[in-house]
Backbone as XML, in Angstrom:
<?xml version="1.0"?>
<chain id="A" units="angstrom">
  <residue number="1" name="MET">
    <atom name="N" x="-54.630" y="151.547" z="-77.685"/>
    <atom name="CA" x="-54.584" y="152.999" z="-76.601"/>
    <atom name="C" x="-54.352" y="153.930" z="-77.512"/>
  </residue>
  <residue number="2" name="ILE">
    <atom name="N" x="-54.895" y="154.848" z="-77.392"/>
    <atom name="CA" x="-54.785" y="156.049" z="-78.486"/>
    <atom name="C" x="-53.827" y="157.131" z="-77.870"/>
  </residue>
  <residue number="3" name="LYS">
    <atom name="N" x="-52.826" y="157.921" z="-78.429"/>
    <atom name="CA" x="-51.897" y="158.522" z="-77.749"/>
    <atom name="C" x="-51.649" y="159.357" z="-78.733"/>
  </residue>
  <residue number="4" name="VAL">
    <atom name="N" x="-51.352" y="160.722" z="-78.433"/>
    <atom name="CA" x="-50.684" y="161.659" z="-79.163"/>
    <atom name="C" x="-49.112" y="161.323" z="-79.677"/>
  </residue>
  <residue number="5" name="GLY">
    <atom name="N" x="-49.474" y="161.828" z="-80.955"/>
    <atom name="CA" x="-48.289" y="161.398" z="-81.874"/>
    <atom name="C" x="-48.477" y="159.853" z="-83.155"/>
  </residue>
  <residue number="6" name="GLN">
    <atom name="N" x="-49.185" y="159.474" z="-82.602"/>
    <atom name="CA" x="-49.737" y="158.110" z="-83.792"/>
    <atom name="C" x="-49.999" y="158.773" z="-85.095"/>
  </residue>
  <residue number="7" name="VAL">
    <atom name="N" x="-49.953" y="158.022" z="-86.114"/>
    <atom name="CA" x="-49.958" y="158.068" z="-87.578"/>
    <atom name="C" x="-51.143" y="157.011" z="-87.319"/>
  </residue>
  <residue number="8" name="ARG">
    <atom name="N" x="-52.168" y="157.045" z="-88.249"/>
    <atom name="CA" x="-53.358" y="156.080" z="-87.754"/>
    <atom name="C" x="-53.948" y="156.378" z="-89.612"/>
  </residue>
  <residue number="9" name="ARG">
    <atom name="N" x="-54.293" y="155.055" z="-90.064"/>
    <atom name="CA" x="-54.946" y="155.210" z="-91.527"/>
    <atom name="C" x="-56.362" y="155.245" z="-91.350"/>
  </residue>
  <residue number="10" name="CYS">
    <atom name="N" x="-56.880" y="155.858" z="-91.963"/>
    <atom name="CA" x="-58.483" y="156.400" z="-92.133"/>
    <atom name="C" x="-58.724" y="156.235" z="-94.027"/>
  </residue>
  <residue number="11" name="ASP">
    <atom name="N" x="-58.940" y="154.951" z="-94.176"/>
    <atom name="CA" x="-59.235" y="154.625" z="-95.486"/>
    <atom name="C" x="-57.934" y="155.027" z="-96.533"/>
  </residue>
  <residue number="12" name="SER">
    <atom name="N" x="-58.122" y="155.913" z="-97.458"/>
    <atom name="CA" x="-56.997" y="156.567" z="-98.275"/>
    <atom name="C" x="-56.126" y="157.718" z="-97.304"/>
  </residue>
  <residue number="13" name="LEU">
    <atom name="N" x="-56.796" y="157.659" z="-96.503"/>
    <atom name="CA" x="-55.539" y="159.208" z="-95.730"/>
    <atom name="C" x="-54.860" y="158.811" z="-94.449"/>
  </residue>
  <residue number="14" name="MET">
    <atom name="N" x="-53.767" y="159.736" z="-94.235"/>
    <atom name="CA" x="-53.052" y="159.214" z="-93.150"/>
    <atom name="C" x="-53.570" y="160.180" z="-92.171"/>
  </residue>
  <residue number="15" name="MET">
    <atom name="N" x="-53.551" y="160.169" z="-90.651"/>
    <atom name="CA" x="-54.045" y="161.064" z="-89.888"/>
    <atom name="C" x="-52.804" y="161.099" z="-88.734"/>
  </residue>
  <residue number="16" name="VAL">
    <atom name="N" x="-52.727" y="161.879" z="-87.934"/>
    <atom name="CA" x="-52.108" y="162.075" z="-87.040"/>
    <atom name="C" x="-52.734" y="163.055" z="-85.828"/>
  </residue>
  <residue number="17" name="VAL">
    <atom name="N" x="-52.565" y="162.090" z="-84.511"/>
    <atom name="CA" x="-53.397" y="162.440" z="-83.349"/>
    <atom name="C" x="-52.630" y="163.683" z="-82.781"/>
  </residue>
  <residue number="18" name="THR">
    <atom name="N" x="-53.111" y="164.855" z="-82.785"/>
    <atom name="CA" x="-52.532" y="165.821" z="-82.071"/>
    <atom name="C" x="-52.894" y="166.312" z="-80.564"/>
  </residue>
  <residue number="19" name="GLY">
    <atom name="N" x="-53.766" y="165.817" z="-80.181"/>
    <atom name="CA" x="-54.351" y="166.258" z="-78.381"/>
    <atom name="C" x="-55.558" y="165.694" z="-78.324"/>
  </residue>
  <residue number="20" name="TYR">
    <atom name="N" x="-55.783" y="165.826" z="-77.066"/>
    <atom name="CA" x="-57.210" y="165.148" z="-76.600"/>
    <atom name="C" x="-57.776" y="166.601" z="-75.584"/>
  </residue>
  <residue number="21" name="ASN">
    <atom name="N" x="-59.105" y="166.903" z="-75.892"/>
    <atom name="CA" x="-59.888" y="167.855" z="-75.315"/>
    <atom name="C" x="-60.543" y="167.354" z="-73.873"/>
  </residue>
  <residue number="22" name="LYS">
    <atom name="N" x="-60.299" y="167.688" z="-72.921"/>
    <atom name="CA" x="-61.018" y="166.907" z="-71.882"/>
    <atom name="C" x="-62.261" y="167.059" z="-71.598"/>
  </residue>
  <residue number="23" name="VAL">
    <atom name="N" x="-62.638" y="168.495" z="-71.963"/>
    <atom name="CA" x="-64.080" y="168.988" z="-71.882"/>
    <atom name="C" x="-65.014" y="168.047" z="-72.418"/>
  </residue>
  <residue number="24" name="ASN">
    <atom name="N" x="-64.773" y="168.065" z="-73.554"/>
    <atom name="CA" x="-65.482" y="167.277" z="-74.813"/>
    <atom name="C" x="-65.415" y="165.538" z="-75.017"/>
  </residue>
  <residue number="25" name="SER">
    <atom name="N" x="-64.203" y="165.198" z="-74.127"/>
    <atom name="CA" x="-63.697" y="163.759" z="-74.631"/>
    <atom name="C" x="-63.432" y="163.622" z="-75.831"/>
  </residue>
  <residue number="26" name="TRP">
    <atom name="N" x="-63.122" y="164.576" z="-76.575"/>
    <atom name="CA" x="-62.660" y="164.026" z="-78.181"/>
    <atom name="C" x="-61.298" y="164.362" z="-78.088"/>
  </residue>
  <residue number="27" name="TRP">
    <atom name="N" x="-60.740" y="163.527" z="-79.394"/>
    <atom name="CA" x="-59.487" y="163.444" z="-79.814"/>
    <atom name="C" x="-59.485" y="164.494" z="-80.615"/>
  </residue>
  <residue number="28" name="GLU">
    <atom name="N" x="-58.206" y="165.263" z="-80.953"/>
    <atom name="CA" x="-58.298" y="166.216" z="-82.031"/>
    <atom name="C" x="-56.699" y="165.728" z="-82.711"/>
  </residue>
  <residue number="29" name="GLY">
    <atom name="N" x="-57.037" y="165.822" z="-84.176"/>
    <atom name="CA" x="-55.822" y="165.799" z="-85.103"/>
    <atom name="C" x="-55.821" y="166.577" z="-86.677"/>
  </residue>
  <residue number="30" name="ILE">
    <atom name="N" x="-55.011" y="165.568" z="-87.246"/>
    <atom name="CA" x="-54.713" y="166.580" z="-88.694"/>
    <atom name="C" x="-54.805" y="165.238" z="-89.854"/>
  </residue>
  <residue number="31" name="TYR">
    <atom name="N" x="-55.363" y="165.246" z="-90.773"/>
    <atom name="CA" x="-55.403" y="164.393" z="-92.033"/>
    <atom name="C" x="-54.265" y="165.039" z="-92.981"/>
  </residue>
  <residue number="32" name="ASN">
    <atom name="N" x="-53.417" y="164.244" z="-93.714"/>
    <atom name="CA" x="-52.522" y="164.654" z="-94.740"/>
    <atom name="C" x="-52.894" y="165.275" z="-95.450"/>
  </residue>
  <residue number="33" name="ASN">
    <atom name="N" x="-54.388" y="165.755" z="-95.788"/>
    <atom name="CA" x="-54.464" y="166.535" z="-97.096"/>
    <atom name="C" x="-54.819" y="167.864" z="-96.396"/>
  </residue>
  <residue number="34" name="GLY">
    <atom name="N" x="-54.341" y="168.249" z="-94.950"/>
    <atom name="CA" x="-54.949" y="169.428" z="-94.208"/>
    <atom name="C" x="-55.788" y="169.752" z="-93.453"/>
  </residue>
  <residue number="35" name="LEU">
    <atom name="N" x="-56.939" y="168.603" z="-93.681"/>
    <atom name="CA" x="-57.976" y="169.167" z="-92.556"/>
    <atom name="C" x="-57.830" y="168.637" z="-91.153"/>
  </residue>
  <residue number="36" name="CYS">
    <atom name="N" x="-58.242" y="169.384" z="-90.206"/>
    <atom name="CA" x="-58.440" y="169.058" z="-89.011"/>
    <atom name="C" x="-59.447" y="168.197" z="-88.536"/>
  </residue>
  <residue number="37" name="PHE">
    <atom name="N" x="-59.492" y="167.372" z="-87.511"/>
    <atom name="CA" x="-60.689" y="166.760" z="-87.088"/>
    <atom name="C" x="-60.809" y="166.849" z="-85.562"/>
  </residue>
  <residue number="38" name="CYS">
    <atom name="N" x="-62.141" y="166.572" z="-85.094"/>
    <atom name="CA" x="-62.198" y="166.133" z="-83.599"/>
    <atom name="C" x="-63.375" y="164.681" z="-83.858"/>
  </residue>
  <residue number="39" name="MET">
    <atom name="N" x="-62.814" y="163.967" z="-82.714"/>
    <atom name="CA" x="-63.420" y="162.490" z="-82.847"/>
    <atom name="C" x="-63.484" y="162.019" z="-81.629"/>
  </residue>
  <residue number="40" name="LYS">
    <atom name="N" x="-64.288" y="161.298" z="-81.434"/>
    <atom name="CA" x="-64.265" y="160.245" z="-80.156"/>
    <atom name="C" x="-63.478" y="159.371" z="-80.171"/>
  </residue>
  <residue number="41" name="GLY">
    <atom name="N" x="-62.944" y="159.016" z="-79.338"/>
    <atom name="CA" x="-62.095" y="157.553" z="-79.296"/>
    <atom name="C" x="-62.639" y="156.326" z="-79.736"/>
  </residue>
  <residue number="42" name="GLU">
    <atom name="N" x="-63.800" y="156.110" z="-79.650"/>
    <atom name="CA" x="-64.690" y="155.050" z="-80.260"/>
    <atom name="C" x="-64.006" y="154.818" z="-81.733"/>
  </residue>
  <residue number="43" name="SER">
    <atom name="N" x="-64.333" y="156.044" z="-82.359"/>
    <atom name="CA" x="-64.190" y="156.113" z="-84.079"/>
    <atom name="C" x="-62.529" y="155.908" z="-84.337"/>
  </residue>
  <residue number="44" name="LEU">
    <atom name="N" x="-61.685" y="156.342" z="-83.156"/>
    <atom name="CA" x="-60.180" y="156.138" z="-83.833"/>
    <atom name="C" x="-59.747" y="154.833" z="-83.257"/>
  </residue>
  <residue number="45" name="ARG">
    <atom name="N" x="-60.339" y="153.922" z="-82.704"/>
    <atom name="CA" x="-59.873" y="152.948" z="-82.113"/>
    <atom name="C" x="-59.891" y="151.825" z="-83.293"/>
  </residue>
  <residue number="46" name="TYR">
    <atom name="N" x="-60.968" y="152.200" z="-84.248"/>
    <atom name="CA" x="-60.865" y="151.389" z="-85.436"/>
    <atom name="C" x="-60.155" y="151.539" z="-86.481"/>
  </residue>
  <residue number="47" name="MET">
    <atom name="N" x="-59.397" y="152.370" z="-86.208"/>
    <atom name="CA" x="-57.998" y="152.938" z="-87.482"/>
    <atom name="C" x="-56.798" y="152.217" z="-86.876"/>
  </residue>
  <residue number="48" name="PRO">
    <atom name="N" x="-56.181" y="151.666" z="-87.649"/>
    <atom name="CA" x="-54.689" y="150.961" z="-87.693"/>
    <atom name="C" x="-53.873" y="152.087" z="-87.393"/>
  </residue>
  <residue number="49" name="VAL">
    <atom name="N" x="-52.976" y="151.748" z="-86.508"/>
    <atom name="CA" x="-51.741" y="152.594" z="-86.114"/>
    <atom name="C" x="-50.811" y="152.239" z="-87.027"/>
  </residue>
  <residue number="50" name="ILE">
    <atom name="N" x="-50.252" y="152.957" z="-87.615"/>
    <atom name="CA" x="-48.938" y="152.894" z="-88.814"/>
    <atom name="C" x="-47.673" y="153.174" z="-88.137"/>
  </residue>
  <residue number="51" name="ALA">
    <atom name="N" x="-47.403" y="154.247" z="-87.349"/>
    <atom name="CA" x="-46.211" y="154.694" z="-86.688"/>
    <atom name="C" x="-46.765" y="155.386" z="-85.350"/>
  </residue>
  <residue number="52" name="GLU">
    <atom name="N" x="-46.012" y="155.262" z="-84.497"/>
    <atom name="CA" x="-45.975" y="155.791" z="-83.265"/>
    <atom name="C" x="-44.755" y="157.001" z="-82.971"/>
  </residue>
  <residue number="53" name="TYR">
    <atom name="N" x="-44.577" y="158.293" z="-82.838"/>
    <atom name="CA" x="-43.634" y="159.129" z="-82.234"/>
    <atom name="C" x="-44.114" y="160.178" z="-80.967"/>
  </residue>
  <residue number="54" name="PRO">
    <atom name="N" x="-42.748" y="160.395" z="-80.210"/>
    <atom name="CA" x="-43.084" y="160.794" z="-79.022"/>
    <atom name="C" x="-43.707" y="162.444" z="-79.115"/>
  </residue>
  <residue number="55" name="THR">
    <atom name="N" x="-44.053" y="163.153" z="-80.222"/>
    <atom name="CA" x="-44.452" y="163.982" z="-80.227"/>
    <atom name="C" x="-45.425" y="164.217" z="-81.612"/>
  </residue>
  <residue number="56" name="TRP">
    <atom name="N" x="-46.582" y="165.173" z="-81.812"/>
    <atom name="CA" x="-47.356" y="164.891" z="-82.693"/>
    <atom name="C" x="-46.397" y="165.846" z="-84.004"/>
  </residue>
  <residue number="57" name="GLN">
    <atom name="N" x="-45.833" y="166.957" z="-83.596"/>
    <atom name="CA" x="-44.823" y="167.666" z="-84.830"/>
    <atom name="C" x="-43.700" y="166.414" z="-85.349"/>
  </residue>
  <residue number="58" name="GLU">
    <atom name="N" x="-43.179" y="165.515" z="-84.734"/>
    <atom name="CA" x="-42.442" y="164.705" z="-85.478"/>
    <atom name="C" x="-43.352" y="163.762" z="-86.059"/>
  </residue>
  <residue number="59" name="ALA">
    <atom name="N" x="-44.591" y="163.471" z="-86.051"/>
    <atom name="CA" x="-45.704" y="162.301" z="-86.680"/>
    <atom name="C" x="-45.799" y="163.165" z="-87.838"/>
  </residue>
  <residue number="60" name="VAL">
    <atom name="N" x="-46.306" y="164.863" z="-87.997"/>
    <atom name="CA" x="-46.227" y="165.275" z="-88.970"/>
    <atom name="C" x="-45.301" y="165.478" z="-90.036"/>
  </residue>
  <residue number="61" name="ASN">
    <atom name="N" x="-44.399" y="165.336" z="-89.320"/>
    <atom name="CA" x="-42.994" y="165.157" z="-90.559"/>
    <atom name="C" x="-42.478" y="164.064" z="-91.095"/>
  </residue>
  <residue number="62" name="SER">
    <atom name="N" x="-43.137" y="163.102" z="-90.213"/>
    <atom name="CA" x="-42.952" y="161.253" z="-90.810"/>
    <atom name="C" x="-43.162" y="161.381" z="-92.101"/>
  </residue>
  <residue number="63" name="LYS">
    <atom name="N" x="-42.393" y="160.036" z="-92.649"/>
    <atom name="CA" x="-42.317" y="159.725" z="-93.920"/>
    <atom name="C" x="-43.833" y="158.734" z="-93.927"/>
  </residue>
  <residue number="64" name="GLU">
    <atom name="N" x="-44.308" y="158.127" z="-93.095"/>
    <atom name="CA" x="-45.333" y="157.500" z="-92.885"/>
    <atom name="C" x="-46.543" y="158.273" z="-93.292"/>
  </residue>
  <residue number="65" name="PHE">
    <atom name="N" x="-46.520" y="159.724" z="-92.879"/>
    <atom name="CA" x="-47.808" y="160.747" z="-92.580"/>
    <atom name="C" x="-47.661" y="161.343" z="-94.355"/>
  </residue>
  <residue number="66" name="LYS">
    <atom name="N" x="-46.362" y="161.276" z="-94.525"/>
    <atom name="CA" x="-46.545" y="162.488" z="-95.958"/>
    <atom name="C" x="-46.912" y="161.116" z="-97.135"/>
  </residue>
  <residue number="67" name="LYS">
    <atom name="N" x="-46.892" y="160.435" z="-97.028"/>
    <atom name="CA" x="-47.529" y="159.298" z="-98.017"/>
    <atom name="C" x="-48.392" y="159.975" z="-98.822"/>
  </residue>
</chain>
């Protein structure tokens, strides 16, 4: 299940899920190189969850995301 506050791995980058856009059914987030993303949940499901935090702010400040 995809949730806000998850740290996921996308190839060599780490990403944090920051929100969900109900209008377009897209998940929003940020990569550890500073780029933002919007993508469908089908794509996110294939990226492994590294850590999970109660809020996306905590996830962005985590040691897993800063790697």
